[in-house]
N, C-alpha and C positions, 0 to 999 in steps of 0.2 A: 407394464410393471417390471418385467424382467430386465428391460433395458436401463431402468433407472437404479437397479440394485447395486451394480458395481460402482458407479460414481458416488452413491450414498456411503458405501463402505470406505471408499477412498477418502471421502470428506471426513469421515470419523477418524480414520488413521491420521489424516493431516492435522486435525484439531488436537489429537493426542500428542503428536510429534511436536506441535507448537509449544507444548508445555515445557518450561525450562526444567522442571523436576525430572521429567521423563528423559529429555535429551541429556542432561548432565548425568543421570543415573546410567544411561546406556554408554555414554562416553567414559564414565568412571570405570564401569565393569570391563569395558573393552580395553582401556588403558592398563588396568591391573592384569587382565588376561594376557595382553601382549607382553607386558613386563615380565610376568612369570614364565611365559614361553621363551622369551629371550634369555632370561637367566638360566633356565633349564637347558636350553640349547648351548649356551656358553659353557655351562658346567660339563655337558657331554663332550663338547669339542676339547675343552681343557683335559678332561679325563682321557680322551683318546691319545693325547700327546704324552701322558704319563706312562704309557706302555711302550717300552722300547728295549731293544736288545743291547747288551754291552759286549764288546769284544773281549774275550778272555785273554787276549794278548796285551791289552792295555791296562797298565797298573792304575788303580783308582787312588790308592793311598801310598805314601812312602813305604817301601818294603823294608823289612827288618832282617838283618843278618844275624842269626843266632849261632853260627858255627864258630865264631871267634870266642875264645875262652881266655880267662885271666883272673886277676884279682887275688885276694888272700886265699880263697878256697878253689881257685881255678874253675869258676862257673861261667856260664854264657854271659857275654857282654852285648847288650843291645846297641847296635850301631846301624845308622842309616847307610845306604849305599853311598859310595863316594860321589861327591858332586862332579859335574862335568869338568874335564881337564881345563885348567886355567881359571875356573870360577872360584872366587874366594869363599872359604867356608864360613857359614853363618855361626854365630854363637849359639851354643846349645842351652836352651832355657827349659829346665825341668821343673814342673809344678807338681807337688805332692798334695793331693786332696782335690775334691770336686765340689766344694761348698760355695758359699757366697763370695769369699775373697777370690778364689780361683776363677769362678765364672765371670765376675766383674772384670778381672784382669784380662781374660781371654776376649771378652767382648770389646775391649778398648785397644787391644794389642795390634800393632801394625803387622800384618801377615808376611811382609817381605823382609823383615829385619832379623827374625830368629827362627831357629829350628826347634820347634816346640814339641815336648813330650809331656803328656798329662798322665799321672798315675793316681788312680782312685779305686777304693775297694768296691764301689758301685759304679755302674755305667750310666747313671742318670744324675741330674741335678734335681734336688728336692726343695721346693718352696716351703721351708719349714714353718713359717708363720701360720700356714693354713693346715698344718698336719693335725691339730686337734679337730678341725672340721671334718677331716677324712674319717676319723674314728667313729663318727655317728652318721656319716652319709650326707652331710651338708654339701660337700663337694666330692667328686670322684677321685679315685687314686690316680688315674691317668691324667687328670686335669692339672695336677700340681707338680708333675715331673717333666723333665725335658732331657732328651738324650745328650749325654756329654759328647758323643761322636758328632752329633749335629752341630753343637756349639763349637767344637774343635775344628769342624770342617773349614770355617772361615780362615783359620790360621794354617790350614794344610798341615796340621800336626799329626802325631801318632798317639794312640791311646793304649795304655797298659792297665788292665784291671788287676789291681793288687794293692799292697800296702808297704810303705817303707819300714824296714826292720833294723837297718844299721847304716852307718856312714863311715867311709874310709877316706881320710884326707890324703892329698897328694904325697905327703911325706911318708905315709904308711904303705905306699904301693911300691912294688918292685919295678925295676927299670923297664922290663918287658911290658907290663901293664901300662906304665906311664906313656910309653911310646905308642901302644895300641890305641890309647884314648886321647892321643894328641896332647898329652900333658894337661889333662883336665884338672881343675882344682880339687876334685873329689869324685868318689865313686859311690853311688847310692845302691844299697842292697835292698832288693824288692822281692817279697813273696807274692807270686801271682796266684790267681784262683785255681782251684783244682777240685776233684771230686771229694776231697777231704776238708776243704775250706771254701765257704761261699762268699767270703769277703767281710763277714761280720767282725768288727773290732771291739764290740762291747763285751763279748764273752771270750775268755782265754782259751787258747787251743794250742796244740803242739805244732810247731812250725814244720812244714813239709820241706825237708832239705833238698828234695828233688825238684822243687818248684821255686828255687831261688835264682834270680838273675841280677846282673849289675847294670846300672845305668849311669854313664858318665855325664857330667854337666859342666858348663861354664858359669851359669847362674842357676841357683837353686832357690825355689820359692816354697816355703813350708806353709801349707794352708790346710792342715789335717784336722782342724777343729779340736774338739775335746770329747771326753767320754763321761759317763755318769759317775758321780761321787757317792759312795755308799755311806760316808760319815759314821762308819762303825756299826751300822745297823745289820742285824742278822736276818737271814732268810730272804734276801733280795731275789732269789730264784723264783719266788712265789709272786713277784710283782712284775707288772708290765713297765717297760721303759718306753720312751717316745722319742727316738732319735732317727729312725728310718721308716720307710714305707712298710716293711715287714712288721715292725712294732705296731703301726697303726692298724693294719689289717687283722693282726692277732687280737688286739684290744677290742676292735669292733666285733669280732667273732665272739669273744668272751661276754661282752655286754648283751648282745642279742640272744646268745645261747642261754644266759641266765634268765632272761625274761621268758623264754620258751619253757625252761624247766620250772620256773615259778608259777606258770599258768596251769601246770598239771594238777589234777585233783588229789593225787597221791602225796603231794608235798605238804609237810606239816607247816602250821603258821610260823613257827620259830625258824624253820629252815627257809621258808619263803622270804622272811625279812632279812635273813643272812644273805641269800642269793641276790637280793635287791639292794644291798648296802654297798655303795661305791666309795672307796676311800682313796683320796688323792694326797700323796705325801709330797709336800712342797708347794708353797704359795707364791711362787714366781710367775712370770707371764705364761709359761706352758701349763703349770698346774691350774692356774685360775681359769684359763681358757678351756681346758679339758673339763673342769668341773662345770663351767657354764654350758658347754655343749651337751654334756650328759644330762644336765638338768632340763635343757630345752627339749632334748629328745624325749625324755620321760613325759613331760607335760604337754607337748605339742603333737607327738606322733604315736608313742606307745599308748596313750590314753584313747586313741581312735580305734586301734586294732586289737588290743589285748583286753582281758577281763578288767572291769571297772575298778576293782580293788587294788590292782598292781601299782598305779601311780601313788596312791595313798600310803602303800606299804614300802615304797621306795625311799631311799635316803642317800644324800650325797654329802660326804664329809671331806673337809679341806683342812689338812694339818700343816701348820707353818711354824718353823723353828724360831723365826724372828717375832718381834712384837706386832708387826703389821704385815699383811699380804702386799705383794707388789712393792716390796721395800726398796728396790732399785729404781723405781719410778718416782715421780713427784709425789709430794704429800697429798695433793688434791686428788690425784687418781687413786691412791691407796684408800683414802677416806671414802671416796665415792663408791669404790668397789665393795668395801666392807659394809657400807650402809645398804647398798642394793642387795647384797647376799642376805643381809639381816632381814630385809623386807620379804624376801622370797623364802625365808625360813630354811636357808641352807646352813648346815652346821660348819662354822669356821672356828677352829681352835688354834690360837697363837701361842707362842712360847712352848711349843710342843716338840719334843725330840723323839723320833721313832726309834725304838729299841729293837723290836723284832717283828717280823712278818711271817705268818704261817698261812696255810691254805684257807683257814677259816677265821683268823683273827689278826688284828694289828695291835701290838702293845706299844704304848708310848708314855713318856713322862712329861707332865706339864709343870712348869716352874712359875710360881707366883712372883711377878716382878717387884712387888712391894716388900714381901717377907722373905723371898728366896726359898720358900718351902716347896718341896717337890711332891707331886702326886702321880702315882702310876695308874694309868687307865687302859682299858681294853675296848676295842670296837670289833663287832662281828663284820666280816667282809666276804663278799662273793667275787669282788674284782678290786684289785689294788693297783694303783699307778704310782710309780716312783719318778718324781721330777724334782728332787730336793736340791740338786746342785751339780756342778761339773768339776772335773779335774783334768790335768793334762794326759794325753794319750801316752802309751808306752814309747812311741817313737820320739815324741816331743821331750819326754823325760830323759831318754837316752842322750839326745842332743844337749839338753841342759846339763847333764853330768859330764859329758866329754869336752864341752867348750869352756874356756876360762871366763871369769867375770860374769857367770850366770847365777845360779842359785835361787832364782825365784821359785816359790813352791807351787805355782799354778800355771805358769806359761813361760815361753822363751822371752827373754828381755831383748828388746830392739831399741834402736835409737830413733831420733825424729825422722830419719830417712828410711825407716823400717828395715835397716840392716841388722842382722842378728849379731849381738855383741859377743865378741870373742872369736868370730869367724874371720877368715881372710876378707879384707874390705872389698866390697863390690861383688862378692861371689854367693852370698847367702842372705835371703830376706825371709820375713815371716809376716803373715797377715791373719786377721780374724782371731778366733778364740785361742789359737795356738800361740799368740803373741801378746805381750803387754809392753807398752812404751815405757822406757826407763824414766823414773821420777826422782832419781837420786841426785837432786840439785845440790844438796849439801855436800855430798861426796865429791862432786865435780869442783865445787868452790874450794874445798879444803885442799884438793890435789893440784889445783891450777891457779890459785891466788897469785903465786909468785910470778907466773908468766905475764900477768898484766901490770905488775909492779916494775915498770921500766927502770926507774932510778934506784930500785932496791932499798928504799927507805922504810919498807913495811907498811906503806900507806898508798892509797889510790887517789890520785888527783882527779879533778872533774873529767878531763879527757880520758884518763886511764879507766875511770869508773864507767864512762859512757861506752867505751869499747867493751868492757867487761859485761855490761848489761845487754848490749847488742848480741854478744855471743850467747849469753844465757837465753835470750828470747829465741834465738835460732835453734839452739840445741834442745830446749825444753819449751816448745810452743804451748804446752798445757798450762804453763805458769806465766805466759807472756802478759796476760791481762792484768796481773798484779805487779808488773815490772815496767809500767809506763812512767813518763815524765822523769827523766834522769836527774835533773837539777832538784826537783821537789823531793825525790828519794834521798839524795845526798844531804840536803838540809835537814830532813827528818831524822836521819840516823847519824848525823855528825854530832855525837854527844860531847866531843871535846871542843867544838867550835873552831876548828882549824881549817875548815873547808876541804877536808880530806877524810877518807874512811880507812881505818885500820882493819885487820882481819876479824877482830871480835865484832866490830860494828857491821861488817858485811855479813857475818854469820847471823847476827840478830835480824838483819834485813831479810835474809833468805828464809829464816825460820818463820817470820811473820807472813811472808809472801806465799809460802807453801803449806801452812798449817791446815788449810781447808782443801788442799789439792787431793783429789782421788783419781784412781785409775778409771779409764773408760770402761763401762760395763760391756760384757761380751754379748753383743747384739749383732743381728744381721745388718743393721744400718751402718755400724762402724766397719764391719768386715767388707761391705760393699764399697764404702768410700776408700778404704785402704787399697782394695784391688784396683779401683779406677786410678787412684794416685800412682800406684806402682807401675801400672801400664803406661801412663803418661810419661813418667820418668824414664822408663826403659825405652819408650819410643824416641824420646829426645836423645838419650845416650846412643841408641842404634843409628839414628840419622846423622848425628855428629861424627860417629866413627866411620860410617859409610862415606861421608864427605871428607874425611881426613881432618876434621876440625876439632877433635877432642883436645881440651886443654892439657898441656904437658905438665903434669903434677902427680903427686903421689896418689895411689888408689884411695887412700883414706880421705883425702880432701876432694876427690873428683865429684862425688855425688853432691856435696854441698855447693860446688862451683857451678854445676849445670842445672840444678833444680832446687826449688824451695822445700823446706821440711813439711812433713805431713801435719795437718791440723784438722781435727774433727769439727764438723759443723752440724750441730744437732738439728734435726728436723722435727723434734718433738717425740712424745711417747703416746702410744695408743694401745688399748687393751679391749678385747671383746669380753662382755660380761653377761651374755645371754639376752638376745633381742635388744641389746643396748651396747654402747661402748663408751669408753672414756678417752678423750683426746686432749692432750696438753701441748700447745704450740709454744715455741720459744719466741714469743713476740714481746716487744718492749712495752712498757706502760705508756699510755693508759689503755691499750688495747686488751680486749678480753682474750685470755690465753687458754682457758679451760672450757671444754664442751663435753657434756655428758647426756646420754639418752639415745633416742631413736635417730636424731640428726647425726650424732657422732658415729652411730653404727653404719649409716650410709657413707659417711666420710671414711670409715675404716675399710669398707668394701672398695671404695674408689681408690684409696691409697694402695691396697694390695693388688688391685687390678693393674694399676700403673707400674707396679714394681715387678710383675711377672716378666720372665725373661724372653718371651716370644709372643707374637700375635696369636699363635695357635693356643697357647695356654690361657691367654686372656679371654679368647672366645669361649674356650671350654669352661672356665670358671664362671664367666658371666652366664653361660647357659645353665650351669649348675645352680647358681643363685636364683635364676628365673624358675627353673624346675622346682626348686624347693618352695618358692612362694606359691606356685600353682598347685602342686601335688604333694608337698611335704617331703620328708626324708624317706628314703628307701629303708624298710625295716627287714629286708631279707639279707642273709649272708651266705656267701658261696664258699 
């Protein structure tokens, strides 16, 4: 009996092993275990290579010499050490600002062509479209930021944390300074951070004269963005803005702190309702997404962990000055957003002008669009967010005042090559919210009509008119779609039937072609495209100069000769509306262009993941989305 036990057990094991389910299960578990072990081993090996010593004798970044002084107030001039003897000096490209336009430019810029200096009041790039999500913990603060030094490393440039305060053109500098700066077109005055200023540009502060330096440039790119516009409202010190990471973390603290206080038994019902009243002033993309995120936080996460009565006593109010929310987006998105908020019983009040904000109330005036009657209303508030609009920063305003042919109330005027109008050609560019492309087609026509009238008879022949239209298309790409088919245009506006157009007929043509023309809205999409465009143009300029193939012509004509003008290509509009989104694509008929709901929300997430500036931030944000789906938002604040 004992001799037959072992073969019997072996036979049983053999029969079990013959089962495909058992074999495949063992193989599967073994493969997964081996894969995990290999991955862990690889990570440990990789980690071991990340620990290494650096020689303190070896410079990692270009060193900066601050001992040189000059300029109008004899302050330090930031100069890199001289290049090796005999090596030609690269052009100095100075970028002021660290937002979408600047980062897009840096990511495309050829690192071998320019000596790059980046000046920004913060040392990180912020993915602003996801900033509302940071305020409620949908994504983490570190997931939407990327070090500017990490981005700048590709260009081997130098970083200065500070903000532009003034600009001195070459003609304003003394001979010593001009010689020290190798006759740079200008000298940028920069206030660097100190213990008295942390880099915030939203709140005014007294400039620290001991922390002023000068930065010479050959080419200057203004990418400083914009600041919040108060529109005459009082008490904005009692409202949160949402322009930087500090704003988002402070708003998050205020929201969660209010719920903690509202859950205390000592709080009266009236005070509880005030604490849980969230008022968002401004119905643009930021205001709408903040309102949607707070609404989701209340009904998805607060309801799980706080007393049951708090979500019912909470309220979210959205105040919009215009007649519709998301008024810069397509009408379909605006209508979809309003209908969705209406179904969720979110309070949306349009035609509302905020007059005053106090720690406990928001006072605003609502105008009846039919009767023009005004009614003053008041809302209790425990947390107020101001996202009503933007205006130019102090530095942009200074440039607008000092340069000729400017005067735009909201931004620096640039031409179709993104050159700042009024500056020395080829030396100053502007991108993003700090700029607006010149749309004064009529002014150009009035000033330059005679240049195209070759025979000086006061009329344009077909050939003269064709040349005229081609120039208009190139200088004003925003109007080019309405300036197609030269012969058809001439026939349409040839009111005298002489196959020519006089100045009055040309003026009428331009009036009709530009009557519906509007400026590009200040969005990240446009700033990003402008940054990429400028990088491509500067790369081409730098390579032609390096090869000695630059066309011999005036600086004013050089940009047009080597590169096409900028033209914005809209990729559509998208807005998060709380567990849903609205997506409007610029597709031709008969394709469906508008998508709304849960499918659009996943499209929204995919678009933002693709637009993040590094694989690191994409992985972190994707992880945040997954964590939110599995465990909800974090309702703690630190």
